[in-house]
MARLO-674484 format. One record per residue (C-alpha): residue in one letter; x, y, z. Coordinates in steps of 0.1 Angstrom, whole numbers, padded with zeros to 4 digits, always signed. Layout:
N
AXYZ
...
***
This chain:
665
M-0471-1132+0717
I-0481-1098+0729
E-0445-1094+0744
H-0431-1090+0705
M-0461-1070+0692
I-0457-1042+0718
W-0440-1022+0692
M-0473-1021+0670
I-0491-1000+0697
P-0471-0967+0689
V-0467-0978+0652
L-0505-0984+0641
P-0513-0944+0649
L-0480-0935+0631
T-0490-0954+0600
G-0524-0938+0600
A-0506-0902+0601
I-0484-0913+0573
I-0513-0924+0552
N-0536-0894+0557
L-0508-0870+0555
L-0496-0883+0521
I-0528-0893+0503
G-0556-0881+0529
K-0565-0852+0504
R-0575-0878+0476
L-0594-0901+0499
P-0632-0897+0510
R-0636-0881+0544
R-0651-0914+0557
V-0619-0935+0549
V-0599-0907+0563
D-0616-0907+0599
S-0619-0946+0597
I-0580-0945+0593
A-0575-0924+0621
V-0600-0939+0646
G-0592-0974+0635
S-0555-0971+0640
I-0557-0956+0677
S-0585-0979+0682
L-0565-1009+0673
S-0536-0994+0694
F-0561-0996+0725
V-0569-1034+0720
L-0533-1043+0719
A-0530-1023+0751
V-0558-1039+0770
T-0542-1074+0757
A-0508-1064+0772
Y-0527-1055+0806
F-0544-1086+0808
H-0512-1105+0800
L-0493-1084+0827
I-0516-1093+0853
S-0516-1128+0847
L-0479-1129+0856
P-0466-1129+0891
A-0466-1095+0910
D-0430-1095+0912
Q-0424-1104+0875
R-0449-1077+0858
Q-0424-1064+0834
F-0410-1073+0798
T-0392-1054+0771
D-0399-1055+0735
T-0366-1050+0719
V-0365-1041+0682
Y-0330-1034+0671
T-0302-1016+0684
W-0307-0980+0676
I-0272-0968+0687
G-0240-0988+0693
L-0207-0972+0702
G-0185-0993+0721
S-0198-1000+0757
F-0227-0976+0750
Q-0255-0989+0735
V-0293-0974+0732
N-0319-0999+0719
L-0352-0992+0701
A-0372-1010+0729
F-0405-1008+0746
L-0411-1015+0780
I-0445-1029+0797
D-0447-1026+0832
P-0476-1017+0855
L-0467-0978+0851
S-0465-0978+0814
A-0495-1004+0811
V-0517-0977+0828
M-0505-0949+0807
I-0511-0967+0773
L-0545-0975+0783
I-0554-0940+0793
V-0536-0924+0761
S-0550-0951+0735
G-0583-0954+0754
V-0591-0915+0757
G-0575-0907+0726
S-0598-0932+0707
V-0628-0914+0723
I-0615-0880+0713
H-0606-0892+0678
L-0643-0907+0673
Y-0656-0872+0690
S-0636-0853+0662
V-0652-0869+0633
G-0684-0849+0644
Y-0667-0815+0654
M-0644-0813+0625
H-0670-0826+0598
G-0669-0795+0578
D-0631-0785+0580
K-0612-0780+0548
R-0580-0794+0563
Y-0598-0829+0577
S-0571-0854+0566
R-0542-0833+0580
Y-0560-0829+0613
F-0566-0864+0616
A-0529-0869+0605
F-0517-0846+0633
L-0538-0861+0658
N-0526-0897+0650
L-0490-0885+0650
F-0495-0869+0686
A-0510-0900+0699
F-0477-0920+0684
A-0454-0895+0701
M-0472-0897+0734
L-0471-0936+0731
L-0435-0935+0722
L-0429-0917+0753
V-0443-0937+0780
L-0435-0968+0763
S-0397-0962+0759
S-0371-0982+0778
S-0345-0956+0780
I-0346-0919+0786
L-0332-0912+0752
L-0360-0926+0733
M-0385-0909+0760
F-0369-0879+0748
V-0377-0884+0714
G-0413-0889+0722
W-0409-0859+0743
E-0401-0838+0718
G-0426-0855+0694
V-0455-0842+0713
G-0439-0810+0715
L-0436-0805+0679
C-0473-0820+0673
S-0488-0795+0700
Y-0474-0765+0677
L-0490-0782+0646
L-0524-0787+0665
I-0527-0758+0685
G-0518-0736+0656
F-0543-0757+0632
W-0563-0729+0624
F-0532-0706+0615
E-0554-0681+0595
K-0559-0663+0628
I-0526-0647+0640
E-0537-0653+0678
N-0537-0691+0668
A-0502-0690+0651
R-0488-0672+0679
A-0505-0695+0706
G-0488-0725+0684
M-0455-0707+0688
K-0458-0696+0725
A-0464-0734+0735
F-0434-0744+0711
V-0407-0720+0724
V-0420-0722+0763
N-0416-0761+0759
R-0382-0758+0745
I-0369-0737+0775
G-0383-0765+0797
D-0366-0791+0776
F-0331-0774+0781
G-0335-0786+0819
F-0346-0820+0808
I-0314-0824+0785
A-0290-0809+0810
G-0305-0832+0836
F-0302-0866+0820
L-0268-0856+0807
L-0257-0848+0841
L-0266-0883+0854
F-0257-0899+0822
T-0218-0886+0825
T-0215-0886+0863
L-0223-0925+0863
G-0203-0931+0835
V-0172-0914+0848
K-0176-0929+0885
T-0186-0964+0876
G-0177-0969+0837
I-0217-0977+0832
W-0225-0955+0800
S-0262-0961+0800
L-0297-0943+0795
D-0317-0975+0800
F-0340-0972+0830
S-0335-1004+0845
V-0296-0997+0844
L-0301-0965+0859
K-0323-0980+0886
S-0298-1009+0896
N-0269-0983+0897
I-0282-0949+0911
A-0273-0955+0947
L-0234-0951+0932
V-0241-0911+0923
P-0236-0886+0950
V-0264-0872+0966
A-0258-0837+0951
V-0257-0847+0916
L-0290-0867+0920
T-0307-0834+0935
A-0294-0811+0908
T-0305-0837+0885
G-0341-0841+0897
I-0344-0805+0898
M-0334-0800+0861
L-0356-0828+0850
F-0385-0810+0870
V-0374-0780+0849
G-0385-0800+0820
A-0416-0811+0836
T-0428-0778+0845
G-0427-0769+0807
K-0446-0799+0794
S-0471-0799+0823
A-0474-0763+0826
Q-0464-0754+0864
I-0453-0723+0875
P-0433-0703+0860
L-0438-0722+0825
Y-0474-0726+0827
V-0483-0696+0804
W-0485-0716+0771
L-0514-0738+0780
P-0543-0712+0785
D-0535-0696+0752
A-0535-0733+0737
M-0573-0731+0739
A-0567-0715+0702
G-0567-0751+0689
P-0598-0773+0678
T-0616-0783+0713
P-0608-0820+0707
V-0570-0809+0707
S-0577-0790+0739
A-0591-0824+0753
L-0561-0845+0741
I-0535-0824+0751
H-0549-0811+0783
A-0564-0842+0793
A-0546-0877+0788
T-0514-0869+0771
M-0489-0840+0765
V-0494-0820+0800
T-0492-0853+0818
A-0458-0864+0804
G-0440-0844+0832
V-0458-0862+0858
Y-0451-0894+0843
M-0417-0887+0839
I-0412-0879+0878
A-0428-0910+0884
R-0407-0933+0860
M-0377-0915+0876
N-0391-0923+0912
F-0357-0943+0920
L-0337-0912+0916
Y-0362-0889+0935
V-0365-0910+0968
L-0326-0905+0970
A-0330-0867+0964
P-0354-0857+0993
D-0348-0820+0986
A-0358-0823+0950
L-0391-0840+0962
R-0397-0810+0983
V-0393-0786+0954
I-0418-0805+0933
A-0445-0806+0962
I-0441-0769+0969
V-0441-0759+0931
G-0474-0783+0927
A-0491-0765+0957
L-0485-0732+0946
T-0495-0739+0910
A-0528-0757+0922
F-0538-0726+0942
F-0525-0700+0921
A-0542-0714+0888
A-0576-0718+0908
T-0577-0681+0917
I-0575-0671+0882
G-0602-0696+0869
L-0627-0679+0894
V-0634-0649+0870
Q-0626-0662+0836
N-0655-0657+0813
D-0644-0681+0783
I-0656-0716+0786
K-0625-0730+0777
K-0600-0706+0797
V-0616-0718+0827
L-0611-0754+0819
A-0574-0744+0809
Y-0564-0728+0844
S-0585-0760+0859
T-0561-0781+0841
V-0532-0763+0855
S-0543-0764+0888
Q-0553-0801+0886
L-0519-0806+0874
G-0504-0791+0904
Y-0523-0817+0926
M-0506-0845+0905
F-0470-0828+0913
I-0482-0826+0950
G-0487-0863+0950
V-0454-0875+0931
G-0437-0846+0951
V-0444-0860+0987
G-0432-0894+0977
A-0469-0907+0969
F-0461-0917+0932
S-0492-0939+0930
A-0515-0913+0944
G-0502-0890+0916
I-0506-0913+0888
F-0543-0922+0902
H-0551-0887+0898
L-0536-0885+0864
M-0560-0913+0852
T-0592-0900+0869
H-0583-0865+0855
A-0580-0879+0821
F-0617-0891+0823
F-0633-0860+0839
K-0613-0834+0820
A-0613-0849+0786
L-0653-0848+0791
L-0654-0812+0804
F-0637-0801+0774
L-0656-0823+0749
G-0686-0812+0767
S-0674-0775+0762
G-0669-0783+0725
S-0706-0795+0724
V-0717-0764+0738
I-0697-0742+0714
H-0711-0763+0684
A-0745-0755+0695
M-0735-0718+0702
S-0722-0713+0667
G-0687-0709+0678
E-0696-0684+0710
Q-0672-0693+0739
D-0683-0665+0764
I-0703-0681+0793
R-0718-0646+0798
K-0737-0649+0765
M-0748-0684+0775
G-0776-0695+0799
G-0806-0718+0800
L-0789-0744+0777
A-0801-0775+0799
K-0832-0779+0782
K-0817-0782+0747
L-0786-0798+0755
P-0797-0826+0780
V-0771-0853+0771
T-0741-0826+0772
T-0758-0812+0804
A-0759-0843+0823
T-0726-0853+0811
F-0709-0822+0821
I-0724-0821+0857
I-0710-0855+0860
A-0678-0843+0854
T-0681-0812+0875
L-0692-0836+0905
A-0658-0855+0897
I-0635-0826+0896
T-0649-0812+0926
G-0642-0843+0946
V-0680-0850+0957
P-0679-0883+0974
G-0687-0912+0952
F-0669-0898+0920
A-0636-0903+0904
G-0619-0872+0915
F-0630-0875+0952
F-0610-0909+0954
S-0578-0895+0938
K-0577-0860+0954
D-0584-0871+0988
D-0555-0896+0986
I-0532-0869+0975
L-0541-0848+1004
Y-0540-0874+1031
N-0504-0882+1016
A-0495-0844+1015
Y-0503-0843+1051
V-0487-0873+1066
S-0456-0874+1042
P-0425-0860+1056
Y-0419-0842+1024
G-0454-0827+1026
G-0468-0810+1057
T-0496-0787+1068
F-0487-0757+1044
I-0488-0780+1011
W-0520-0798+1024
L-0536-0762+1033
L-0529-0750+0999
G-0545-0780+0983
V-0577-0778+1006
L-0581-0741+0994
G-0576-0751+0959
A-0602-0777+0963
V-0626-0749+0975
L-0619-0728+0947
T-0620-0757+0922
A-0657-0762+0935
F-0665-0727+0934
Y-0655-0719+0896
M-0665-0753+0884
T-0702-0748+0898
R-0701-0710+0882
L-0693-0724+0850
V-0723-0750+0849
L-0748-0723+0864
L-0739-0695+0841
T-0738-0720+0810
F-0766-0744+0814
Y-0790-0727+0840
G-0807-0690+0845
K-0821-0668+0819
P-0808-0671+0782
R-0783-0645+0775
M-0776-0654+0738
D-0789-0633+0707
H-0820-0642+0689
H-0805-0659+0659
T-0781-0681+0682
A-0812-0691+0703
E-0828-0703+0674
H-0803-0728+0661
I-0794-0743+0696
H-0793-0782+0693
E-0779-0812+0707
S-0747-0827+0692
P-0747-0856+0670
K-0742-0892+0682
T-0704-0891+0671
M-0702-0862+0695
T-0725-0875+0724
V-0713-0912+0727
P-0677-0901+0737
L-0694-0879+0763
L-0714-0910+0779
I-0684-0930+0779
L-0664-0905+0795
A-0692-0898+0821
V-0694-0935+0829
L-0655-0933+0836
S-0658-0901+0855
A-0685-0916+0877
A-0671-0949+0884
G-0633-0948+0875
G-0624-0939+0909
Y-0634-0972+0927
I-0602-0991+0918
G-0581-0967+0940
M-0605-0969+0972
P-0584-0962+1002
E-0582-0990+1028
V-0601-0968+1052
F-0630-0980+1036
G-0621-1018+1045
V-0608-1029+1011
H-0576-1031+0993
N-0563-1002+0970
V-0562-1023+0940
F-0544-0993+0919
A-0519-0987+0945
Q-0512-1025+0947
F-0509-1028+0910
L-0484-1001+0908
A-0465-1011+0938
P-0436-1034+0920
V-0425-1000+0900
F-0424-0978+0931
N-0410-1001+0955
S-0378-0981+0959
G-0371-0982+0992
F-0396-0951+1003
A-0431-0954+1018
V-0452-0927+1030
P-0459-0933+1065
E-0494-0946+1076
G-0516-0924+1095
S-0543-0936+1116
H-0577-0943+1105
T-0591-0913+1129
L-0569-0891+1111
E-0576-0903+1077
W-0614-0898+1081
T-0609-0865+1096
L-0589-0852+1065
M-0614-0869+1044
G-0639-0848+1060
V-0624-0816+1055
S-0618-0825+1020
V-0658-0832+1016
L-0664-0799+1035
A-0640-0780+1012
A-0661-0792+0980
F-0693-0785+0994
S-0683-0751+1007
G-0672-0743+0971
I-0706-0756+0956
G-0727-0739+0982
G-0707-0705+0977
A-0712-0706+0939
Y-0749-0716+0939
Y-0756-0684+0964
F-0737-0662+0941
Y-0747-0672+0908
A-0784-0686+0915
V-0796-0673+0946
N-0782-0634+0948
T-0772-0631+0911
E-0765-0593+0915
L-0737-0600+0944
P-0707-0608+0919
A-0709-0577+0900
R-0713-0558+0933
M-0681-0575+0945
A-0660-0570+0916
Q-0671-0533+0916
S-0661-0533+0953
F-0627-0551+0949
R-0617-0536+0915
T-0582-0541+0920
A-0579-0577+0930
Y-0607-0585+0904
A-0585-0568+0876
W-0555-0588+0887
L-0575-0621+0886
L-0593-0613+0852
N-0558-0603+0836
K-0542-0634+0854
Y-0519-0612+0873
Y-0503-0597+0842
V-0477-0625+0840
D-0482-0625+0802
E-0475-0589+0803
F-0445-0591+0826
Y-0430-0618+0806
L-0436-0599+0771
K-0422-0567+0784
Y-0389-0582+0806
I-0381-0616+0793
V-0390-0615+0758
G-0383-0575+0754
G-0349-0581+0773
V-0340-0612+0749
L-0349-0591+0718
K-0326-0564+0730
L-0297-0587+0738
N-0302-0603+0703
T-0299-0567+0687
I-0267-0559+0707
L-0251-0592+0696
S-0262-0587+0660
L-0244-0554+0659
F-0214-0568+0680
D-0211-0597+0656
A-0214-0572+0625
R-0185-0550+0641
I-0165-0580+0642
I-0171-0595+0608
D-0163-0557+0595
G-0132-0554+0617
A-0120-0589+0601
V-0127-0579+0565
N-0109-0543+0570
G-0081-0558+0587
A-0075-0584+0560
A-0079-0555+0535
K-0053-0537+0553
L-0030-0563+0556
G-0035-0572+0520
K-0027-0534+0510
K+0007-0536+0530
L+0019-0569+0516
S+0009-0558+0480
D+0038-0532+0481
F+0065-0556+0479
D+0076-0564+0445
G+0073-0597+0427
A+0047-0619+0411
F+0048-0642+0441
D+0034-0615+0466
R+0007-0604+0440
I-0006-0638+0433
V-0002-0660+0465
V-0005-0634+0490
D-0030-0611+0479
G-0051-0641+0466
A-0048-0655+0504
V-0059-0624+0517
N-0085-0620+0497
A-0098-0656+0500
V-0100-0650+0539
G-0119-0616+0536
D-0145-0631+0510
G-0146-0662+0534
V-0153-0642+0565
V-0180-0621+0548
S-0196-0653+0531
A-0197-0670+0565
G-0211-0639+0582
G-0236-0638+0556
V-0247-0675+0560
L-0246-0671+0597
R-0269-0639+0595
K-0295-0659+0574
I-0294-0686+0599
Q-0299-0666+0631
T-0329-0647+0619
G-0347-0650+0653
L-0375-0662+0636
V-0391-0693+0654
Q-0405-0705+0621
N-0371-0710+0607
Y-0359-0729+0638
L-0387-0750+0636
I-0380-0760+0600
F-0347-0772+0611
A-0363-0789+0642
I-0389-0808+0620
L-0362-0817+0593
G-0339-0831+0620
L-0368-0851+0635
A-0379-0862+0604
L-0345-0876+0595
L-0340-0892+0629
L-0377-0909+0625
S-0368-0922+0591
F-0335-0937+0601
V-0356-0955+0632
L-0383-0967+0609
L-0359-0981+0582
***
């Protein structure tokens, strides 16, 4: 029975990772990629099987748990290594394993000449394992293991080409920023755990137990917990103020960008908020914070995307912006709308990243769209699929993004935790999204070719291992939204109905009138076409206008081009402040140690003045031992507290390896 095979869904890619990591160098490349693609594809098959088994059950019974064994057992406190399948986790494993399989297949063509081929696929499989563990966990503690796992793997994949110092720095930046968010995550679930345990005697981190007893926790604690957990989500899902790692993460291979920024790591925060919906419906202030931060991020990141010239950087800020929409959805209490956009975004954003990879592959590594143009004739499949993804993300009616984005904007307007301000930021963000994505298409695929002669001679369409995944994702980007059509069209919202048992937590977004819904939908469509039309005029009709505008508004243009100088601010005041504090503390520690040693030496000298062998042997020996011990301890501590992220990462990896070994054995 599939109920007892759920553990295989994450274990299969883990097995592939272990094989390729240990003996991949000695295997033919065809065997390496067959192991990697085959393992994640088998996980997808099992995920599909689990989904069909789930929908065969009555709606109120669509949940089962596969318990492998008791992981932690301390008296009444128990944590099981258990995997939960319900409508929410079923959707997530289909997205992660399905889109992940397509990206693995694409990687076969994209990475074919890389010297660390087996290591790349090992890390890719390991990443899939960590994400599947995260979304299948039946407890928040096991979820945290997966949560940290995707953070570790992101470091390994973003800095995969570590020969370039900027790539290594990007990996370290992602690792450090995510650790900041993780502090909030840890503080949040520990606060909830201890409060519930002290008040009720129920010491548990299992989602089902937490849900059953959450009403016993004071609202103030729930609000604090909800905000702390959201801090963790801002790190993983790149929201203000912890979004800065994601644009730099473009340093990794393009398939990694598609995997991390489309279907997996960046959606972990949204999934966590949705999984903890039973807490957030009792903490409306925390919901408002999530919705406001999401709306600000959606608009803020979209303004930066207007002027970026690196094809992957445009898509990176687009990802930050689209994640903001997801947080608007869950923040106004429309959890199914947020997850719906998570799903459609996985389709069209993966397609956009893989399409950009096809362009970069054809352009011999060039990523500057100012040096492209006229590629439509030479890259017909890439162009057609990229345009489909663009129509989806801009919200053109009929494409996947239209249905999910409209669902979010409508709920943002009618929800008591939304309102006009959040809705307006969402609409403005939609205009900007349509503008910068149309600009990207026009500058990349149309107009006069702007590349050098040598590059132009070698432009060719990508191999089938790369174009077939593009076609698969193009179909999903075009048709994937129809399962969530709003009821105003005279149909049932199948997607929302499927997720209803998970989100049936005593809160519902008020229903608006059909007239209001049609009106808001019209505004959303108008926003999309306004952005498309504006970009077409700027970059196809009056092509000299952008340069004149940039010259006329030099200051504003510089701020947008330099991403509001946020990185520079962090580097000077945050990072610089921490380094100064570290220097001060190091000097302070050194003085304390030196003072202790000198004090012990002086005391020893005074005591040694006393006559007698006992004094000389026992007292002097003890004093010297104390002094030597202090000096030795200080030396050890100084070696540990080096301030080098690499050293801290080694300890983290060793700890995680020991933990995983314990779990597996």
